[in-house]
PLY file of the C-alpha trace (Angstrom):
ply
format ascii 1.0
element vertex 65
property float x
property float y
property float z
element edge 64
property int vertex1
property int vertex2
end_header
-42.06 -95.41 34.23
-40.97 -95.39 30.61
-42.21 -92.68 28.28
-42.35 -92.57 24.50
-40.11 -89.51 24.31
-36.58 -90.17 23.12
-33.80 -90.04 25.67
-31.05 -87.59 24.76
-27.41 -87.94 25.61
-26.26 -84.88 27.49
-22.64 -84.31 28.33
-20.42 -81.38 29.14
-19.20 -80.87 25.56
-22.74 -80.62 24.21
-23.69 -78.12 26.90
-20.57 -76.03 26.30
-21.34 -75.86 22.57
-24.97 -74.95 23.29
-24.06 -72.12 25.65
-21.29 -70.94 23.37
-23.87 -70.43 20.62
-26.28 -68.76 23.04
-23.56 -66.36 24.18
-23.29 -64.99 20.65
-26.97 -64.06 20.67
-27.75 -62.73 24.12
-26.67 -61.07 27.31
-24.82 -62.91 30.06
-27.81 -62.51 32.36
-29.87 -64.48 29.83
-27.27 -67.24 29.89
-27.73 -67.59 33.63
-31.48 -67.87 33.14
-31.10 -70.54 30.46
-28.57 -72.39 32.59
-30.91 -72.41 35.58
-33.87 -73.62 33.57
-31.84 -76.32 31.85
-30.25 -77.45 35.12
-33.68 -77.84 36.73
-35.19 -79.65 33.73
-32.29 -82.10 33.47
-32.38 -82.78 37.19
-36.11 -83.52 37.19
-36.44 -85.41 33.90
-33.08 -87.13 33.51
-31.85 -87.20 37.13
-28.69 -85.44 35.94
-26.85 -82.82 37.97
-25.00 -80.46 35.61
-23.89 -78.15 38.40
-20.67 -80.20 38.66
-19.70 -79.47 35.08
-17.12 -76.95 33.90
-20.06 -74.98 32.52
-20.29 -72.87 35.67
-16.78 -71.48 35.08
-17.59 -70.80 31.45
-20.68 -68.81 32.37
-18.70 -66.70 34.81
-16.28 -65.88 32.00
-19.12 -64.89 29.65
-20.55 -62.60 32.30
-17.37 -60.51 32.23
-17.90 -59.51 28.58
0 1
1 2
2 3
3 4
4 5
5 6
6 7
7 8
8 9
9 10
10 11
11 12
12 13
13 14
14 15
15 16
16 17
17 18
18 19
19 20
20 21
21 22
22 23
23 24
24 25
25 26
26 27
27 28
28 29
29 30
30 31
31 32
32 33
33 34
34 35
35 36
36 37
37 38
38 39
39 40
40 41
41 42
42 43
43 44
44 45
45 46
46 47
47 48
48 49
49 50
50 51
51 52
52 53
53 54
54 55
55 56
56 57
57 58
58 59
59 60
60 61
61 62
62 63
63 64
């Protein structure tokens, strides 16, 4: 089923940049929340599993600060 919404290209570099910007604004616990919501949305809408990306390691590093 094709929708009229544009399809976005999502890759690891885009996600790393997005979460890098988010890390400047919020707490690490908020990053985990955003990551979880984004992971679910991308899995449902785009059939994309971002849990395999390097992003997980990056979030662990942010949590330490």
